[in-house]
PDB file of N, CA, C and O in Angstrom:
ATOM      1  N   MET A   1      91.843 -18.049  53.006  1.00  0.00           N
ATOM      2  CA  MET A   1      92.548 -16.863  52.572  1.00  0.00           C
ATOM      3  C   MET A   1      93.957 -16.903  53.183  1.00  0.00           C
ATOM      4  O   MET A   1      94.143 -17.311  54.329  1.00  0.00           O
ATOM      5  N   GLU A   2      94.903 -16.485  52.419  1.00  0.00           N
ATOM      6  CA  GLU A   2      96.290 -16.453  52.871  1.00  0.00           C
ATOM      7  C   GLU A   2      96.619 -15.127  53.518  1.00  0.00           C
ATOM      8  O   GLU A   2      96.106 -14.083  53.116  1.00  0.00           O
ATOM      9  N   PHE A   3      97.477 -15.174  54.520  1.00  0.00           N
ATOM     10  CA  PHE A   3      97.929 -13.966  55.196  1.00  0.00           C
ATOM     11  C   PHE A   3      99.303 -13.571  54.670  1.00  0.00           C
ATOM     12  O   PHE A   3     100.172 -14.419  54.470  1.00  0.00           O
ATOM     13  N   ASP A   4      99.486 -12.285  54.452  1.00  0.00           N
ATOM     14  CA  ASP A   4     100.770 -11.734  54.026  1.00  0.00           C
ATOM     15  C   ASP A   4     101.451 -11.149  55.262  1.00  0.00           C
ATOM     16  O   ASP A   4     101.084 -10.069  55.726  1.00  0.00           O
ATOM     17  N   TRP A   5     102.443 -11.864  55.791  1.00  0.00           N
ATOM     18  CA  TRP A   5     103.172 -11.399  56.968  1.00  0.00           C
ATOM     19  C   TRP A   5     104.570 -10.896  56.606  1.00  0.00           C
ATOM     20  O   TRP A   5     105.399 -10.713  57.497  1.00  0.00           O
ATOM     21  N   ASN A   6     104.852 -10.668  55.318  1.00  0.00           N
ATOM     22  CA  ASN A   6     106.152 -10.120  54.912  1.00  0.00           C
ATOM     23  C   ASN A   6     106.272  -8.677  55.374  1.00  0.00           C
ATOM     24  O   ASN A   6     105.437  -7.840  55.030  1.00  0.00           O
ATOM     25  N   ASN A   7     107.291  -8.390  56.137  1.00  0.00           N
ATOM     26  CA  ASN A   7     107.545  -7.035  56.641  1.00  0.00           C
ATOM     27  C   ASN A   7     106.294  -6.387  57.230  1.00  0.00           C
ATOM     28  O   ASN A   7     105.830  -5.367  56.720  1.00  0.00           O
ATOM     29  N   PRO A   8     105.741  -6.969  58.304  1.00  0.00           N
ATOM     30  CA  PRO A   8     104.538  -6.360  58.876  1.00  0.00           C
ATOM     31  C   PRO A   8     104.800  -4.923  59.296  1.00  0.00           C
ATOM     32  O   PRO A   8     105.865  -4.619  59.834  1.00  0.00           O
ATOM     33  N   PRO A   9     103.830  -4.024  59.053  1.00  0.00           N
ATOM     34  CA  PRO A   9     104.033  -2.604  59.352  1.00  0.00           C
ATOM     35  C   PRO A   9     103.869  -2.253  60.823  1.00  0.00           C
ATOM     36  O   PRO A   9     103.808  -1.073  61.168  1.00  0.00           O
ATOM     37  N   PHE A  10     103.795  -3.253  61.697  1.00  0.00           N
ATOM     38  CA  PHE A  10     103.637  -3.011  63.122  1.00  0.00           C
ATOM     39  C   PHE A  10     104.324  -4.146  63.886  1.00  0.00           C
ATOM     40  O   PHE A  10     104.612  -5.206  63.329  1.00  0.00           O
ATOM     41  N   ASP A  11     104.574  -3.903  65.152  1.00  0.00           N
ATOM     42  CA  ASP A  11     105.144  -4.923  66.023  1.00  0.00           C
ATOM     43  C   ASP A  11     104.056  -5.432  66.948  1.00  0.00           C
ATOM     44  O   ASP A  11     103.325  -4.643  67.548  1.00  0.00           O
ATOM     45  N   LEU A  12     103.945  -6.752  67.064  1.00  0.00           N
ATOM     46  CA  LEU A  12     103.027  -7.299  68.051  1.00  0.00           C
ATOM     47  C   LEU A  12     103.608  -6.987  69.423  1.00  0.00           C
ATOM     48  O   LEU A  12     104.800  -7.189  69.657  1.00  0.00           O
ATOM     49  N   ASP A  13     102.775  -6.500  70.321  1.00  0.00           N
ATOM     50  CA  ASP A  13     103.269  -5.996  71.607  1.00  0.00           C
ATOM     51  C   ASP A  13     103.549  -7.075  72.648  1.00  0.00           C
ATOM     52  O   ASP A  13     103.790  -6.750  73.811  1.00  0.00           O
ATOM     53  N   GLY A  14     103.523  -8.313  72.272  1.00  0.00           N
ATOM     54  CA  GLY A  14     103.794  -9.389  73.219  1.00  0.00           C
ATOM     55  C   GLY A  14     102.528 -10.008  73.780  1.00  0.00           C
ATOM     56  O   GLY A  14     102.557 -11.139  74.265  1.00  0.00           O
ATOM     57  N   SER A  15     101.408  -9.280  73.723  1.00  0.00           N
ATOM     58  CA  SER A  15     100.157  -9.848  74.210  1.00  0.00           C
ATOM     59  C   SER A  15      99.483 -10.695  73.135  1.00  0.00           C
ATOM     60  O   SER A  15      98.568 -11.461  73.436  1.00  0.00           O
ATOM     61  N   LEU A  16      99.926 -10.566  71.884  1.00  0.00           N
ATOM     62  CA  LEU A  16      99.364 -11.321  70.759  1.00  0.00           C
ATOM     63  C   LEU A  16     100.490 -11.923  69.937  1.00  0.00           C
ATOM     64  O   LEU A  16     101.625 -11.448  69.963  1.00  0.00           O
ATOM     65  N   ASN A  17     100.153 -12.977  69.207  1.00  0.00           N
ATOM     66  CA  ASN A  17     101.079 -13.504  68.219  1.00  0.00           C
ATOM     67  C   ASN A  17     100.338 -13.658  66.890  1.00  0.00           C
ATOM     68  O   ASN A  17      99.118 -13.499  66.835  1.00  0.00           O
ATOM     69  N   GLN A  18     101.066 -13.965  65.830  1.00  0.00           N
ATOM     70  CA  GLN A  18     100.458 -14.052  64.495  1.00  0.00           C
ATOM     71  C   GLN A  18      99.348 -15.092  64.452  1.00  0.00           C
ATOM     72  O   GLN A  18      98.319 -14.875  63.811  1.00  0.00           O
ATOM     73  N   ARG A  19      99.544 -16.195  65.115  1.00  0.00           N
ATOM     74  CA  ARG A  19      98.538 -17.258  65.106  1.00  0.00           C
ATOM     75  C   ARG A  19      97.217 -16.774  65.698  1.00  0.00           C
ATOM     76  O   ARG A  19      96.151 -17.060  65.151  1.00  0.00           O
ATOM     77  N   GLU A  20      97.280 -16.040  66.816  1.00  0.00           N
ATOM     78  CA  GLU A  20      96.056 -15.534  67.435  1.00  0.00           C
ATOM     79  C   GLU A  20      95.351 -14.530  66.523  1.00  0.00           C
ATOM     80  O   GLU A  20      94.123 -14.511  66.449  1.00  0.00           O
ATOM     81  N   VAL A  21      96.117 -13.709  65.841  1.00  0.00           N
ATOM     82  CA  VAL A  21      95.525 -12.753  64.901  1.00  0.00           C
ATOM     83  C   VAL A  21      94.820 -13.512  63.778  1.00  0.00           C
ATOM     84  O   VAL A  21      93.683 -13.187  63.435  1.00  0.00           O
ATOM     85  N   GLU A  22      95.472 -14.507  63.209  1.00  0.00           N
ATOM     86  CA  GLU A  22      94.860 -15.302  62.136  1.00  0.00           C
ATOM     87  C   GLU A  22      93.611 -16.019  62.630  1.00  0.00           C
ATOM     88  O   GLU A  22      92.608 -16.070  61.917  1.00  0.00           O
ATOM     89  N   GLU A  23      93.657 -16.571  63.836  1.00  0.00           N
ATOM     90  CA  GLU A  23      92.491 -17.270  64.385  1.00  0.00           C
ATOM     91  C   GLU A  23      91.304 -16.334  64.555  1.00  0.00           C
ATOM     92  O   GLU A  23      90.158 -16.760  64.411  1.00  0.00           O
ATOM     93  N   SER A  24      91.562 -15.064  64.858  1.00  0.00           N
ATOM     94  CA  SER A  24      90.462 -14.111  65.049  1.00  0.00           C
ATOM     95  C   SER A  24      89.674 -13.893  63.752  1.00  0.00           C
ATOM     96  O   SER A  24      88.495 -13.540  63.796  1.00  0.00           O
ATOM     97  N   PHE A  25      90.314 -14.098  62.611  1.00  0.00           N
ATOM     98  CA  PHE A  25      89.614 -13.962  61.333  1.00  0.00           C
ATOM     99  C   PHE A  25      88.769 -15.204  61.034  1.00  0.00           C
ATOM    100  O   PHE A  25      87.829 -15.135  60.242  1.00  0.00           O
ATOM    101  N   GLU A  26      89.096 -16.332  61.658  1.00  0.00           N
ATOM    102  CA  GLU A  26      88.337 -17.567  61.464  1.00  0.00           C
ATOM    103  C   GLU A  26      87.155 -17.672  62.410  1.00  0.00           C
ATOM    104  O   GLU A  26      86.333 -18.577  62.267  1.00  0.00           O
ATOM    105  N   ASP A  27      87.053 -16.778  63.361  1.00  0.00           N
ATOM    106  CA  ASP A  27      85.961 -16.759  64.331  1.00  0.00           C
ATOM    107  C   ASP A  27      84.629 -16.624  63.588  1.00  0.00           C
ATOM    108  O   ASP A  27      84.442 -15.661  62.844  1.00  0.00           O
ATOM    109  N   PRO A  28      83.695 -17.570  63.774  1.00  0.00           N
ATOM    110  CA  PRO A  28      82.413 -17.473  63.057  1.00  0.00           C
ATOM    111  C   PRO A  28      81.576 -16.268  63.479  1.00  0.00           C
ATOM    112  O   PRO A  28      80.657 -15.875  62.760  1.00  0.00           O
ATOM    113  N   PHE A  29      81.878 -15.678  64.632  1.00  0.00           N
ATOM    114  CA  PHE A  29      81.151 -14.499  65.100  1.00  0.00           C
ATOM    115  C   PHE A  29      81.935 -13.211  64.897  1.00  0.00           C
ATOM    116  O   PHE A  29      81.529 -12.161  65.396  1.00  0.00           O
ATOM    117  N   ALA A  30      83.045 -13.267  64.177  1.00  0.00           N
ATOM    118  CA  ALA A  30      83.861 -12.068  63.944  1.00  0.00           C
ATOM    119  C   ALA A  30      83.015 -10.985  63.287  1.00  0.00           C
ATOM    120  O   ALA A  30      82.157 -11.259  62.448  1.00  0.00           O
ATOM    121  N   VAL A  31      83.282  -9.757  63.691  1.00  0.00           N
ATOM    122  CA  VAL A  31      82.592  -8.597  63.135  1.00  0.00           C
ATOM    123  C   VAL A  31      83.566  -7.906  62.200  1.00  0.00           C
ATOM    124  O   VAL A  31      84.632  -7.457  62.620  1.00  0.00           O
ATOM    125  N   LYS A  32      83.192  -7.822  60.923  1.00  0.00           N
ATOM    126  CA  LYS A  32      84.038  -7.149  59.930  1.00  0.00           C
ATOM    127  C   LYS A  32      83.331  -5.863  59.510  1.00  0.00           C
ATOM    128  O   LYS A  32      82.150  -5.867  59.160  1.00  0.00           O
ATOM    129  N   LEU A  33      84.084  -4.765  59.555  1.00  0.00           N
ATOM    130  CA  LEU A  33      83.510  -3.451  59.273  1.00  0.00           C
ATOM    131  C   LEU A  33      84.335  -2.716  58.230  1.00  0.00           C
ATOM    132  O   LEU A  33      85.559  -2.844  58.180  1.00  0.00           O
ATOM    133  N   LEU A  34      83.650  -1.949  57.403  1.00  0.00           N
ATOM    134  CA  LEU A  34      84.297  -1.026  56.473  1.00  0.00           C
ATOM    135  C   LEU A  34      84.113   0.365  57.049  1.00  0.00           C
ATOM    136  O   LEU A  34      82.986   0.855  57.113  1.00  0.00           O
ATOM    137  N   PRO A  35      85.200   1.020  57.475  1.00  0.00           N
ATOM    138  CA  PRO A  35      85.052   2.340  58.096  1.00  0.00           C
ATOM    139  C   PRO A  35      84.508   3.371  57.120  1.00  0.00           C
ATOM    140  O   PRO A  35      84.867   3.393  55.942  1.00  0.00           O
ATOM    141  N   ASP A  36      83.640   4.215  57.637  1.00  0.00           N
ATOM    142  CA  ASP A  36      83.055   5.290  56.835  1.00  0.00           C
ATOM    143  C   ASP A  36      83.831   6.569  57.128  1.00  0.00           C
ATOM    144  O   ASP A  36      83.382   7.433  57.881  1.00  0.00           O
ATOM    145  N   SER A  37      85.008   6.665  56.513  1.00  0.00           N
ATOM    146  CA  SER A  37      85.866   7.821  56.753  1.00  0.00           C
ATOM    147  C   SER A  37      86.713   8.086  55.518  1.00  0.00           C
ATOM    148  O   SER A  37      87.245   7.144  54.930  1.00  0.00           O
ATOM    149  N   PRO A  38      86.853   9.354  55.107  1.00  0.00           N
ATOM    150  CA  PRO A  38      87.700   9.662  53.962  1.00  0.00           C
ATOM    151  C   PRO A  38      89.153   9.281  54.211  1.00  0.00           C
ATOM    152  O   PRO A  38      89.909   9.064  53.263  1.00  0.00           O
ATOM    153  N   ARG A  39      89.544   9.200  55.462  1.00  0.00           N
ATOM    154  CA  ARG A  39      90.918   8.842  55.806  1.00  0.00           C
ATOM    155  C   ARG A  39      91.288   7.469  55.252  1.00  0.00           C
ATOM    156  O   ARG A  39      92.436   7.241  54.870  1.00  0.00           O
ATOM    157  N   PHE A  40      90.321   6.555  55.208  1.00  0.00           N
ATOM    158  CA  PHE A  40      90.581   5.204  54.741  1.00  0.00           C
ATOM    159  C   PHE A  40      90.176   5.006  53.279  1.00  0.00           C
ATOM    160  O   PHE A  40      90.241   3.884  52.777  1.00  0.00           O
ATOM    161  N   GLY A  41      89.762   6.069  52.588  1.00  0.00           N
ATOM    162  CA  GLY A  41      89.253   5.955  51.238  1.00  0.00           C
ATOM    163  C   GLY A  41      90.293   5.683  50.167  1.00  0.00           C
ATOM    164  O   GLY A  41      89.968   5.068  49.151  1.00  0.00           O
ATOM    165  N   VAL A  42      91.525   6.116  50.355  1.00  0.00           N
ATOM    166  CA  VAL A  42      92.554   5.953  49.331  1.00  0.00           C
ATOM    167  C   VAL A  42      92.885   4.475  49.137  1.00  0.00           C
ATOM    168  O   VAL A  42      92.827   3.968  48.017  1.00  0.00           O
ATOM    169  N   GLN A  43      93.221   3.806  50.190  1.00  0.00           N
ATOM    170  CA  GLN A  43      93.435   2.363  50.169  1.00  0.00           C
ATOM    171  C   GLN A  43      92.434   1.777  51.149  1.00  0.00           C
ATOM    172  O   GLN A  43      92.570   1.952  52.360  1.00  0.00           O
ATOM    173  N   THR A  44      91.439   1.089  50.634  1.00  0.00           N
ATOM    174  CA  THR A  44      90.375   0.581  51.479  1.00  0.00           C
ATOM    175  C   THR A  44      90.936  -0.329  52.558  1.00  0.00           C
ATOM    176  O   THR A  44      91.646  -1.297  52.287  1.00  0.00           O
ATOM    177  N   ARG A  45      90.596   0.013  53.769  1.00  0.00           N
ATOM    178  CA  ARG A  45      90.991  -0.783  54.919  1.00  0.00           C
ATOM    179  C   ARG A  45      89.729  -1.227  55.643  1.00  0.00           C
ATOM    180  O   ARG A  45      88.710  -0.535  55.629  1.00  0.00           O
ATOM    181  N   PHE A  46      89.811  -2.374  56.266  1.00  0.00           N
ATOM    182  CA  PHE A  46      88.692  -2.944  56.985  1.00  0.00           C
ATOM    183  C   PHE A  46      89.088  -3.175  58.432  1.00  0.00           C
ATOM    184  O   PHE A  46      90.272  -3.273  58.756  1.00  0.00           O
ATOM    185  N   PHE A  47      88.085  -3.262  59.299  1.00  0.00           N
ATOM    186  CA  PHE A  47      88.299  -3.601  60.698  1.00  0.00           C
ATOM    187  C   PHE A  47      87.764  -4.998  60.940  1.00  0.00           C
ATOM    188  O   PHE A  47      86.750  -5.386  60.361  1.00  0.00           O
ATOM    189  N   ASN A  48      88.434  -5.751  61.786  1.00  0.00           N
ATOM    190  CA  ASN A  48      87.964  -7.070  62.201  1.00  0.00           C
ATOM    191  C   ASN A  48      88.025  -7.148  63.715  1.00  0.00           C
ATOM    192  O   ASN A  48      89.048  -6.829  64.322  1.00  0.00           O
ATOM    193  N   LEU A  49      86.927  -7.576  64.323  1.00  0.00           N
ATOM    194  CA  LEU A  49      86.887  -7.862  65.743  1.00  0.00           C
ATOM    195  C   LEU A  49      86.534  -9.332  65.877  1.00  0.00           C
ATOM    196  O   LEU A  49      85.427  -9.740  65.525  1.00  0.00           O
ATOM    197  N   GLY A  50      87.454 -10.121  66.377  1.00  0.00           N
ATOM    198  CA  GLY A  50      87.225 -11.554  66.504  1.00  0.00           C
ATOM    199  C   GLY A  50      87.991 -12.124  67.679  1.00  0.00           C
ATOM    200  O   GLY A  50      88.867 -11.480  68.256  1.00  0.00           O
ATOM    201  N   MET A  51      87.636 -13.348  68.015  1.00  0.00           N
ATOM    202  CA  MET A  51      88.272 -14.042  69.129  1.00  0.00           C
ATOM    203  C   MET A  51      89.216 -15.107  68.601  1.00  0.00           C
ATOM    204  O   MET A  51      88.929 -15.773  67.607  1.00  0.00           O
ATOM    205  N   SER A  52      90.346 -15.258  69.277  1.00  0.00           N
ATOM    206  CA  SER A  52      91.272 -16.344  68.949  1.00  0.00           C
ATOM    207  C   SER A  52      90.710 -17.631  69.551  1.00  0.00           C
ATOM    208  O   SER A  52      89.764 -17.587  70.338  1.00  0.00           O
ATOM    209  N   ALA A  53      91.284 -18.766  69.189  1.00  0.00           N
ATOM    210  CA  ALA A  53      90.841 -20.049  69.736  1.00  0.00           C
ATOM    211  C   ALA A  53      91.041 -20.089  71.245  1.00  0.00           C
ATOM    212  O   ALA A  53      90.331 -20.814  71.941  1.00  0.00           O
ATOM    213  N   GLY A  54      91.993 -19.323  71.760  1.00  0.00           N
ATOM    214  CA  GLY A  54      92.259 -19.265  73.192  1.00  0.00           C
ATOM    215  C   GLY A  54      91.402 -18.259  73.942  1.00  0.00           C
ATOM    216  O   GLY A  54      91.580 -18.071  75.145  1.00  0.00           O
ATOM    217  N   GLY A  55      90.465 -17.604  73.242  1.00  0.00           N
ATOM    218  CA  GLY A  55      89.556 -16.657  73.886  1.00  0.00           C
ATOM    219  C   GLY A  55      90.080 -15.246  74.012  1.00  0.00           C
ATOM    220  O   GLY A  55      89.533 -14.457  74.781  1.00  0.00           O
ATOM    221  N   ILE A  56      91.125 -14.905  73.279  1.00  0.00           N
ATOM    222  CA  ILE A  56      91.660 -13.542  73.298  1.00  0.00           C
ATOM    223  C   ILE A  56      90.957 -12.728  72.211  1.00  0.00           C
ATOM    224  O   ILE A  56      90.943 -13.116  71.043  1.00  0.00           O
ATOM    225  N   GLY A  57      90.378 -11.603  72.605  1.00  0.00           N
ATOM    226  CA  GLY A  57      89.739 -10.717  71.641  1.00  0.00           C
ATOM    227  C   GLY A  57      90.786  -9.924  70.889  1.00  0.00           C
ATOM    228  O   GLY A  57      91.693  -9.350  71.492  1.00  0.00           O
ATOM    229  N   VAL A  58      90.659  -9.891  69.551  1.00  0.00           N
ATOM    230  CA  VAL A  58      91.656  -9.218  68.711  1.00  0.00           C
ATOM    231  C   VAL A  58      90.968  -8.193  67.817  1.00  0.00           C
ATOM    232  O   VAL A  58      90.032  -8.517  67.085  1.00  0.00           O
ATOM    233  N   PHE A  59      91.442  -6.954  67.885  1.00  0.00           N
ATOM    234  CA  PHE A  59      91.019  -5.893  66.973  1.00  0.00           C
ATOM    235  C   PHE A  59      92.100  -5.753  65.918  1.00  0.00           C
ATOM    236  O   PHE A  59      93.272  -5.574  66.249  1.00  0.00           O
ATOM    237  N   SER A  60      91.713  -5.834  64.638  1.00  0.00           N
ATOM    238  CA  SER A  60      92.682  -5.736  63.541  1.00  0.00           C
ATOM    239  C   SER A  60      92.210  -4.744  62.493  1.00  0.00           C
ATOM    240  O   SER A  60      91.015  -4.593  62.242  1.00  0.00           O
ATOM    241  N   VAL A  61      93.169  -4.082  61.896  1.00  0.00           N
ATOM    242  CA  VAL A  61      92.937  -3.273  60.703  1.00  0.00           C
ATOM    243  C   VAL A  61      93.669  -4.002  59.585  1.00  0.00           C
ATOM    244  O   VAL A  61      94.834  -4.370  59.738  1.00  0.00           O
ATOM    245  N   TYR A  62      92.983  -4.214  58.448  1.00  0.00           N
ATOM    246  CA  TYR A  62      93.588  -4.996  57.374  1.00  0.00           C
ATOM    247  C   TYR A  62      93.111  -4.511  56.020  1.00  0.00           C
ATOM    248  O   TYR A  62      92.155  -3.744  55.907  1.00  0.00           O
ATOM    249  N   ARG A  63      93.797  -4.977  55.008  1.00  0.00           N
ATOM    250  CA  ARG A  63      93.355  -4.768  53.620  1.00  0.00           C
ATOM    251  C   ARG A  63      93.478  -6.105  52.905  1.00  0.00           C
ATOM    252  O   ARG A  63      94.236  -6.984  53.314  1.00  0.00           O
ATOM    253  N   THR A  64      92.725  -6.232  51.841  1.00  0.00           N
ATOM    254  CA  THR A  64      92.722  -7.492  51.111  1.00  0.00           C
ATOM    255  C   THR A  64      92.494  -7.240  49.629  1.00  0.00           C
ATOM    256  O   THR A  64      91.867  -6.258  49.230  1.00  0.00           O
ATOM    257  N   ASN A  65      93.026  -8.161  48.824  1.00  0.00           N
ATOM    258  CA  ASN A  65      92.766  -8.107  47.387  1.00  0.00           C
ATOM    259  C   ASN A  65      91.842  -9.254  46.974  1.00  0.00           C
ATOM    260  O   ASN A  65      91.652  -9.506  45.784  1.00  0.00           O
ATOM    261  N   GLY A  66      91.279  -9.937  47.948  1.00  0.00           N
ATOM    262  CA  GLY A  66      90.389 -11.059  47.689  1.00  0.00           C
ATOM    263  C   GLY A  66      91.096 -12.404  47.735  1.00  0.00           C
ATOM    264  O   GLY A  66      90.453 -13.441  47.897  1.00  0.00           O
ATOM    265  N   LYS A  67      92.406 -12.389  47.594  1.00  0.00           N
ATOM    266  CA  LYS A  67      93.187 -13.631  47.634  1.00  0.00           C
ATOM    267  C   LYS A  67      94.078 -13.690  48.869  1.00  0.00           C
ATOM    268  O   LYS A  67      94.226 -14.741  49.492  1.00  0.00           O
ATOM    269  N   SER A  68      94.667 -12.553  49.211  1.00  0.00           N
ATOM    270  CA  SER A  68      95.520 -12.508  50.393  1.00  0.00           C
ATOM    271  C   SER A  68      95.064 -11.359  51.292  1.00  0.00           C
ATOM    272  O   SER A  68      94.441 -10.394  50.849  1.00  0.00           O
ATOM    273  N   LEU A  69      95.395 -11.501  52.542  1.00  0.00           N
ATOM    274  CA  LEU A  69      94.984 -10.538  53.541  1.00  0.00           C
ATOM    275  C   LEU A  69      96.235  -9.990  54.215  1.00  0.00           C
ATOM    276  O   LEU A  69      97.098 -10.759  54.639  1.00  0.00           O
ATOM    277  N   ARG A  70      96.339  -8.677  54.318  1.00  0.00           N
ATOM    278  CA  ARG A  70      97.499  -8.029  54.952  1.00  0.00           C
ATOM    279  C   ARG A  70      97.028  -7.294  56.183  1.00  0.00           C
ATOM    280  O   ARG A  70      96.272  -6.327  56.085  1.00  0.00           O
ATOM    281  N   VAL A  71      97.470  -7.746  57.343  1.00  0.00           N
ATOM    282  CA  VAL A  71      97.127  -7.092  58.596  1.00  0.00           C
ATOM    283  C   VAL A  71      98.056  -5.891  58.764  1.00  0.00           C
ATOM    284  O   VAL A  71      99.280  -6.024  58.739  1.00  0.00           O
ATOM    285  N   ILE A  72      97.453  -4.726  58.933  1.00  0.00           N
ATOM    286  CA  ILE A  72      98.196  -3.489  59.062  1.00  0.00           C
ATOM    287  C   ILE A  72      98.455  -3.166  60.531  1.00  0.00           C
ATOM    288  O   ILE A  72      99.470  -2.566  60.883  1.00  0.00           O
ATOM    289  N   PHE A  73      97.515  -3.577  61.377  1.00  0.00           N
ATOM    290  CA  PHE A  73      97.632  -3.314  62.806  1.00  0.00           C
ATOM    291  C   PHE A  73      96.771  -4.318  63.552  1.00  0.00           C
ATOM    292  O   PHE A  73      95.696  -4.683  63.075  1.00  0.00           O
ATOM    293  N   ALA A  74      97.223  -4.771  64.714  1.00  0.00           N
ATOM    294  CA  ALA A  74      96.433  -5.676  65.551  1.00  0.00           C
ATOM    295  C   ALA A  74      96.792  -5.458  67.007  1.00  0.00           C
ATOM    296  O   ALA A  74      97.944  -5.192  67.349  1.00  0.00           O
ATOM    297  N   ARG A  75      95.779  -5.577  67.862  1.00  0.00           N
ATOM    298  CA  ARG A  75      95.982  -5.478  69.306  1.00  0.00           C
ATOM    299  C   ARG A  75      94.826  -6.200  69.996  1.00  0.00           C
ATOM    300  O   ARG A  75      93.825  -6.540  69.367  1.00  0.00           O
ATOM    301  N   ALA A  76      94.981  -6.424  71.290  1.00  0.00           N
ATOM    302  CA  ALA A  76      93.916  -7.047  72.076  1.00  0.00           C
ATOM    303  C   ALA A  76      92.749  -6.066  72.224  1.00  0.00           C
ATOM    304  O   ALA A  76      92.929  -4.850  72.165  1.00  0.00           O
ATOM    305  N   PHE A  77      91.555  -6.620  72.416  1.00  0.00           N
ATOM    306  CA  PHE A  77      90.354  -5.795  72.609  1.00  0.00           C
ATOM    307  C   PHE A  77      90.509  -4.808  73.751  1.00  0.00           C
ATOM    308  O   PHE A  77      91.138  -5.104  74.767  1.00  0.00           O
ATOM    309  N   GLU A  78      89.929  -3.637  73.571  1.00  0.00           N
ATOM    310  CA  GLU A  78      89.677  -2.698  74.656  1.00  0.00           C
ATOM    311  C   GLU A  78      88.313  -3.111  75.245  1.00  0.00           C
ATOM    312  O   GLU A  78      87.565  -3.825  74.577  1.00  0.00           O
ATOM    313  N   PRO A  79      87.972  -2.687  76.464  1.00  0.00           N
ATOM    314  CA  PRO A  79      86.692  -3.090  77.059  1.00  0.00           C
ATOM    315  C   PRO A  79      85.475  -2.753  76.192  1.00  0.00           C
ATOM    316  O   PRO A  79      84.536  -3.546  76.118  1.00  0.00           O
ATOM    317  N   GLU A  80      85.480  -1.590  75.538  1.00  0.00           N
ATOM    318  CA  GLU A  80      84.351  -1.201  74.691  1.00  0.00           C
ATOM    319  C   GLU A  80      84.207  -2.138  73.493  1.00  0.00           C
ATOM    320  O   GLU A  80      83.091  -2.445  73.075  1.00  0.00           O
ATOM    321  N   GLU A  81      85.325  -2.588  72.945  1.00  0.00           N
ATOM    322  CA  GLU A  81      85.293  -3.494  71.794  1.00  0.00           C
ATOM    323  C   GLU A  81      84.780  -4.864  72.213  1.00  0.00           C
ATOM    324  O   GLU A  81      84.036  -5.505  71.471  1.00  0.00           O
ATOM    325  N   ARG A  82      85.173  -5.313  73.397  1.00  0.00           N
ATOM    326  CA  ARG A  82      84.666  -6.586  73.906  1.00  0.00           C
ATOM    327  C   ARG A  82      83.148  -6.518  74.080  1.00  0.00           C
ATOM    328  O   ARG A  82      82.436  -7.461  73.735  1.00  0.00           O
ATOM    329  N   PHE A  83      82.655  -5.392  74.620  1.00  0.00           N
ATOM    330  CA  PHE A  83      81.218  -5.195  74.787  1.00  0.00           C
ATOM    331  C   PHE A  83      80.506  -5.215  73.437  1.00  0.00           C
ATOM    332  O   PHE A  83      79.477  -5.874  73.293  1.00  0.00           O
ATOM    333  N   PHE A  84      81.043  -4.499  72.446  1.00  0.00           N
ATOM    334  CA  PHE A  84      80.459  -4.450  71.103  1.00  0.00           C
ATOM    335  C   PHE A  84      80.431  -5.845  70.480  1.00  0.00           C
ATOM    336  O   PHE A  84      79.408  -6.261  69.936  1.00  0.00           O
ATOM    337  N   TYR A  85      81.538  -6.560  70.555  1.00  0.00           N
ATOM    338  CA  TYR A  85      81.628  -7.910  70.005  1.00  0.00           C
ATOM    339  C   TYR A  85      80.589  -8.814  70.669  1.00  0.00           C
ATOM    340  O   TYR A  85      79.871  -9.543  69.986  1.00  0.00           O
ATOM    341  N   GLN A  86      80.510  -8.767  71.989  1.00  0.00           N
ATOM    342  CA  GLN A  86      79.567  -9.616  72.723  1.00  0.00           C
ATOM    343  C   GLN A  86      78.124  -9.286  72.344  1.00  0.00           C
ATOM    344  O   GLN A  86      77.302 -10.188  72.177  1.00  0.00           O
ATOM    345  N   ARG A  87      77.815  -7.999  72.208  1.00  0.00           N
ATOM    346  CA  ARG A  87      76.462  -7.595  71.821  1.00  0.00           C
ATOM    347  C   ARG A  87      76.110  -8.111  70.433  1.00  0.00           C
ATOM    348  O   ARG A  87      75.004  -8.608  70.220  1.00  0.00           O
ATOM    349  N   LYS A  88      77.047  -7.997  69.481  1.00  0.00           N
ATOM    350  CA  LYS A  88      76.794  -8.493  68.122  1.00  0.00           C
ATOM    351  C   LYS A  88      76.633 -10.019  68.117  1.00  0.00           C
ATOM    352  O   LYS A  88      75.797 -10.549  67.386  1.00  0.00           O
ATOM    353  N   MET A  89      77.418 -10.715  68.916  1.00  0.00           N
ATOM    354  CA  MET A  89      77.303 -12.163  68.988  1.00  0.00           C
ATOM    355  C   MET A  89      75.954 -12.556  69.594  1.00  0.00           C
ATOM    356  O   MET A  89      75.310 -13.486  69.109  1.00  0.00           O
ATOM    357  N   ASP A  90      75.524 -11.866  70.636  1.00  0.00           N
ATOM    358  CA  ASP A  90      74.230 -12.141  71.255  1.00  0.00           C
ATOM    359  C   ASP A  90      73.098 -11.908  70.266  1.00  0.00           C
ATOM    360  O   ASP A  90      72.138 -12.678  70.236  1.00  0.00           O
ATOM    361  N   GLN A  91      73.196 -10.853  69.450  1.00  0.00           N
ATOM    362  CA  GLN A  91      72.169 -10.563  68.436  1.00  0.00           C
ATOM    363  C   GLN A  91      72.122 -11.674  67.387  1.00  0.00           C
ATOM    364  O   GLN A  91      71.045 -12.057  66.931  1.00  0.00           O
ATOM    365  N   THR A  92      73.277 -12.183  67.011  1.00  0.00           N
ATOM    366  CA  THR A  92      73.344 -13.243  66.017  1.00  0.00           C
ATOM    367  C   THR A  92      72.706 -14.523  66.544  1.00  0.00           C
ATOM    368  O   THR A  92      72.015 -15.229  65.809  1.00  0.00           O
ATOM    369  N   LEU A  93      72.938 -14.817  67.810  1.00  0.00           N
ATOM    370  CA  LEU A  93      72.439 -16.059  68.396  1.00  0.00           C
ATOM    371  C   LEU A  93      70.969 -15.974  68.801  1.00  0.00           C
ATOM    372  O   LEU A  93      70.330 -17.002  69.023  1.00  0.00           O
ATOM    373  N   ALA A  94      70.425 -14.757  68.899  1.00  0.00           N
ATOM    374  CA  ALA A  94      69.021 -14.585  69.346  1.00  0.00           C
ATOM    375  C   ALA A  94      68.036 -15.000  68.280  1.00  0.00           C
ATOM    376  O   ALA A  94      66.826 -14.919  68.493  1.00  0.00           O
TER     377      ALA A  94
END
């Protein structure tokens, strides 16, 4: 899948770069979620929790048309997200 990085709607805060965000989507244990909220109903947005090749946990909000993926927001994991990701990975491997 191709990433659309034209005029990103957010600034990476220096702790992440575009490559790490893209790598988090390639993570075989990435957790992809569709939020159950009317706030996201107009333009469907998805959440991705994945690890970069360097071991950095990345939380992303994105939308896709099936051909390209547009990251709307990305940041490093918070402790709760790391715990959730690890629990889901452990369940997958069990």
